[in-house]
N, C-alpha and C positions, 0 to 999 in steps of 0.2 A: 530241351527235353519237355518243358511245359507245353510248348507249341504242339508237339506230337501227341501228348496226352489229351490236349483239347481236341485235336483233330480226330483222335481215336474215339473220344466220347461222342463227338458229333456224328461220326460214321456209325457208331453203334446205335445212336438214337435214330438215325435215318433207317437203319436196318430193322430196328424194332418196330418203327411205325409202318414201314413197308410190309413187314410180316403181319402186323395187326390188321392193316387194311386189305390184306389178301385172305382174311379169315373166311369169307363166304366163297371166294374163288376156289380155295383149297377143298371145300366141301361140295363143290359142284352146284351151288345154289345161285340162281340169277340174282344179280345185285346191281346197285347204282354205284358208280365210281365215286370215291370220297377222297377228301384231302385234309391234311393236318392244318389246324387243330380242330376244326368244327365238324369234320365228317361230312354228312349231308345237310348240315344245318347252317351252312354259310349264308349270311344275309339275315340271320334270325333277329337282328336288332331292327330291321326294316320290314320284314315280312312275317306274318303269323306262322307259327309252327304248323297249323292245319294246312296251309298252302305249300309249305316246304315238303311236308309228307305227301301231299297230293301229287307233287311233281314226280316223286319216286314211284308212287302207286300207278300213275298213268304210264310211266316208263316200263313197269314190270307186270302190269295186270294181265297182259295177253301172253305171258310166258307159259301158261297152262300149269303152273306149279301152285302148290297150296300156300306157299309163302315165298317172299323174296328177302334179300338182305340189304340193310342200310346201316349207317353208323350215326349214333349220337355222340359227337366228339370222337373219342377213340373206342367207344363201346359198340360192339355189334348188336343190332336189334333185328329180330325177325318180324317182317312186315306181312301181316295176314292179307292174302290176295283172294282167297277162296272162302265162300260163305259156309260151306260144310266144315271146313277146317276151323273157322271161327266158332261154330257150334261145338266142335270137339273141345276147343280150348276153354270156352266159357261155361259149358254145360257137361258134356259127356265125360271129359277127362279133367274136370275142374280140380281134382285132387293134385294134379301136377302144376296148376297155375293159380292157386288160391290167393296169392299175395300180389298187391299192386306195386310193391317196390318203392313206395313213397317214403321219403325221409321223415323221421320224427325222432325226437330225443326227449323222453319223458322226464329225465333228470333235470335238464336245464330249461326245457321248453314244454312244460306239461300240457299246455293247451293244444299242442300238435298231436298228442297221443289219443286220437279220436278214431271212430269206426272206419273212416276212409283210409287211414294210414296203418291201422293195426294189422297184425299178421298172425297166421297159424291158429293155434288153439285159443289164444287170447281173443282174436277177432271172432272166432266161431262162438265162443261163450257170450261175448258182448252182443253180438248180432241176435242171439236167441233172447237175451234179456230185453233188447230194445224193440224187437219186432212187434210186441203187443201194442205199442204206441200208435202204430200206423195201420191198424185194421180198419175195415169199413165202419165198424161201430164207433171207434175212437174218432174217425173223421166226422161222423155225424154229430158227435159231442162238441167238436171244435168248430163246426160249421157256423153256428150263430155268431161267434166271435169274428170269423172271417167276413160274414155278411155285414156286421156292424161297421167294420173298418171300411168295407166297400161303400157304404152309405156316406161315410165321411169323405171318402175319395170322390164320390159324385159331387158333393158340395164344393170341394176344392176345385174340381174341373169346371163347375158352373161359374165360379168367380173368374177363372182364367178365360172362359169362353166370352164372358161379358166385358172383359177388359182387353180385347184384341184377339185372343184365340191362338197366338203363336206360342206353342208349348214344346219344350224338350221332353218328349214322352218317356225316354229311358230313365231320366232322373225322377220324374213324377211316379212312374211305375215302381221304381226302386224304393221310393218313400212309402208307397202303398204296401209293398211286400215287407218292408222293414217293420212297419207298424203291425202287420199281420203276424209275422214271425216273432217279433218282440213280445207281443201279447201272448201268443200260444206257447212260446218257449220259456219266457221269463215271467209272464203274468204282469208285465209292466206297460204302462202307457208311454209309448216312445215319442208320440207327438211329431213324427217326421212330416206328416202331411201339413200340419199347421206351421211347423218351423223347419225349414230345409237344413238348418244348422243344428238340429237336435243332436244330442250326444250319440245316440245309437246310429244315426245316419252318418255322422262324422267318422265314427269308428268303422262302420261298414265300408266307407270309401277308403279309409286308411289301410284296412286289412287287405284290400285288393291292389293298392298302389304299390309300385315297385321302384325303389330308388336304385341308382347304379350299384351301390354296395349290396343292396338286397338281391339284385339280379345276380351278382357274382356269388353270393352265398348260396343261392338256389342252384346255380350251375355246379358249384363244388359239391353240394349235398346230393345232387342228382347223379353226377358223374362218378364221384368217389364217396359213396355212402359211408363205408366203414371208416375212412379217414375223417370225414366230417363228424361222425359220431365220436371218434377218438379225440378230436379237437374241440368237442362240445360246441359245435356250430349251432347257433340259434337262428331260426328263419322267421319267427313271428316278430312283429313289432312289439317292443316291451309295453308301450302305452296301450296298445290294443289288448294285449294279453292281460295286463293289470285291470283294465276296465271290465272285461268280461268275467274275470275271476271274481272281482268285487261284486259285480251285478248278480252273479250266481250265489255268492255267499250271502248277500243281503236278502235275496229272494227266499232262500232256504230258511234263513233265520226268522224272517217275518212269518212265513207260512207255518213253520213248526211252532212258533211262539203263540200265534193266533189261531191255530188249527184251521187254516184256510185250505179248501179243496176247490179246484177249478177244472178238473177233468182235462188237463192239458199235458204237454210233454214234460213239464217240470214236475207235475204230480207223480208221474211214473218214475222219474229219476229219484225223487225223494223216497218213494217206496223201496226202490232198489238200494238206496243208501242205508235204509233202516231194516233191510231184509224182511219187508212186509209182503203179503200176497199182492199180486199185480192187479187183480180184479176182485171186486166185492163178491163175497160168497165163495171165493176160491181159497184153497189152502196152499196152492202152489207157490213156492218161493224159488227165486232164481239166483239168489246169492247177492252179496253186498257190492255196491260200487263205492269207491273212495271219492272224496270231494274233488280231487284233481280229475278223476275220470268223468264225473258229472259235468264239471266245467268244460272239459274238452268236447263232450257230446253236445252240450247246449251251444257251444261256439260254432261247431261245424254245421249243426242244424240251422242256426241263424245265417251263417255265411252262405251255405249252399242254397238255402231256401229262398232268401231274398234276391240273390243275384241271378240265379238261373231262371226263375219264373219271370222276373221283370225283363230279362233279356228276351225270353221267348215271346212275351206279350208285345214288347216294343217292335220286334221284327214283324209280328203278325199284323199290327196296326199299320206299319210302314207299307207292307204289301197290299193291304186292303185299301189304303189311301190311294195307291196307284191304280186300283181297279175298283171303281165305284159299283160296278155290277155285282162283284163278289161280296163287297161290303154290304150291299143291300140284301143279298141273299142270306148272309149271316144274321143281319138285323131281323129279317123276317122269321128266321129260325127261332131267335130269342122271343119275338112277339107271339108266334104261334104256340110255342110251348107254354109261355106264361099265361096265355089265354085259357089253356086247359087247367091251370093251377090258380085261377081267380086272381091273376096278377101277382101272386106271391113268388118271390125268387127263393124257393125252398131248395134243400139239398137234392131232393128227387128231381126237381124241375131243371136245375143246371146240368144234371147228368143225362137228361133227355135231349139236350141241345146237340144233336149229332153233327150238324154242319159246323157249328162253332168248334166242336172237338176236331173235326177235319181240318179246320183252319189252323188250329194250334199245332196239330201234328205236322201239317205241311210246313209251318214255320220252323218246327223242330227238325224237320228233314233238311230244309234248305240252310238253316242256321243252327246246327246243334250247339247248345251252349258249351258242352264239353266235347270238343271235336276229335279227341283221341283218347283211348284208354290203354294203359300199359298193364302188363302182367309179368311177374317174375316167374321163371321156371324153377319150381321148388325142388324138383328132382329130375334127373335126366329123362328126356321124353323122345322116343324114337318115332320118326315119321317114316313108316315103312315104304310107301310108294315113292318117296324121294330118296330113301336110304340115307337119311340124315338124322343125327341125334342132336336135339336142342339141349345143350349142356346146362346143368344146374347153375343157377345164379344169373343166367342171361335173360334178356327181356324179349317179350313178344308184344307187338303193338297192333291194336285194332283201330284202323283209320276210319272213324265214324264219318267225318266230313267227306272223305274220298268215296266211301261206299254210297253215301246219300246223294252224291253228285255223279254217280256212275250211270251212264245212259243205258247200260244193260238192264238195270233195275228200274230206272226212272227216265223214260224217254224225254228228251228236251229238258234236262235236269235244272236248268237255270230259270225255267218258267214256274211261277207260283200257281199251283193247281190243287185246291183242296179235294177235288174229286178223286185224286190218287188214293185217298183213304176211305172211299166208300167200301162197304163190306165185301163186294165181289172182287175188286182189285186187290184189296188187302189179303184176301184168302189165297190169291194166286201167287203172291210174292213169297220169297224165302223168308222165314221168320227172322233171320239175321240181317235182312236188308234194311230194317228200320230199328235202330238201337240207340236212341238218344239218351236213354237211362242206363245203358249197359244191358247185360243179360246174365242169367244164371243165378247162383246163390249170392253173388255180390251185386246184383242189380240194385239200383238206387233205392234205399229203404224208404225215402220220402216221396217216391213216385206219386202215390195217391194224393198226398197233401199238395205237392207242387201243381198237379193237374187241377185239383179242386180250386186252389186260389186263382189259377189262370182262368178257369172257366168263369168263376164269379167276377173277377176283374173285367174280363172282356164282355161278358153279358151285361154288366152294369154300364160300361162305357158305350157299347153299341146301342143299347136301349135309349140312351139319353143324348148322344152326340153323334155328329157326322165328322169323319176325319178326311182331310184333304192334304195334298202336298203343300208345303210352305216354300217361300223363296229360299229359306234356310235349309230345306231338306236336301241332303246329298243325293245327287243323281247317280253316283257310283259309290258304293260303300267301300270303305277301307277299314280293315280290322286292326286294333291296337296290338302291335307285335309283342309287347311285353306282358300282355294279359293272358293268363292261361285259358280264360274263357273267350268265347267268340264275341268280343265287344267292339262296337263301331267307333271309329274316331269321330270326335265332335258330337257324339250323341245322335239322337234321331228327332229332328224337329218336325212337327206337324201343325197344321192349322185345324182347330176344332170349332164346330158350330153346334149350338144347342138346338136340339130337335123340339 
């Protein structure tokens, strides 16, 4: 009898999985064949998710449909294939897709309840409160801090150049951006440039490292969000969470006790904590933030700010090291602009360096730090010309890496060509063909800040050093499969020479 019960259970399981994987077929949506248990993510321990998604995108992109079907494990995911549909999802019909569907559990893991993972009205209210931090005016106030850290960066690079010049640029750039973000977000001297094992740098590395158990927790929280929440699954590293919670607490206590004002991110968070006007001379109050909410925002600002910018800059230098002509053109852009500003690397000067900006954008195109963006369908959404309804609770995926490598939008997409981003070619392209920061109301709130520190960092380096390939430079990049960002295995080694 037991044997037949087991056989029945197995048969029912196979039937349920078969029915699940026929989800898109039953709706007449072109899809990629999937298998249990990984769906279309088989091999994810060896290949980055960006490449697995690209395989499906390439298979389905010529179907003529707005989206195709794929599976993350047993969950159906709508893969965006059409840029007009991408614009509908992210901008025009945003009210149907305003949540990212990222797991967080404020009760047991408060540091994960940040702007990136928040949903619904709570996200909307917090976004409105934090937006004033990232205006052009606030960027100008923070600029001297960024420039001061860049000068320390130059001195560290000078020491490296004089002692052989073989440098793992990704790590050095992460130390630069760690010090920038640590200073602007926490008002603390992180000292990562002087000490590679400084506490902030250690915690930055640890926050992005993924143990086998951490990987399983993320899979569970991603695939079965409600179950993970019911089980109180925690995805942040306790040491990392405790460190940042304590850093924020100590910073707030010190500033309030000593009446310290620095015109930085933490200043705004403290004003929101105390329900004070966000700008001098204004009476507007946006409501209080709790301590846990402040800590979570400071943490995500730090994590997203140091890693994405350092990744973009390291890939940019990697490409320029392979093409000395382009590198010299970028250097001439820096020199010609600075000549007009009497040699001073001011906020206005770095924003006039158009070719440097083109180089950054082309590295963001070829190596988008966040290669895919997910959206949850918050309420049923009917796609009329496909006669398909995307049901509430299902996910829609924007494949940024795949779009950025689509020859329909970027001929010869594997070639690094900053001229793709001159004004004329940019104006001809669909606005959703270049989306490294996302788009619409949930576009990356720190976009201006990230671009500012990338401009400053690259301008400082190009002005003072020449970058060449090293014997340690990988000739073919491989991406770390377990990293959600597009990080290269073994780092990015370059040879630097002082100019």
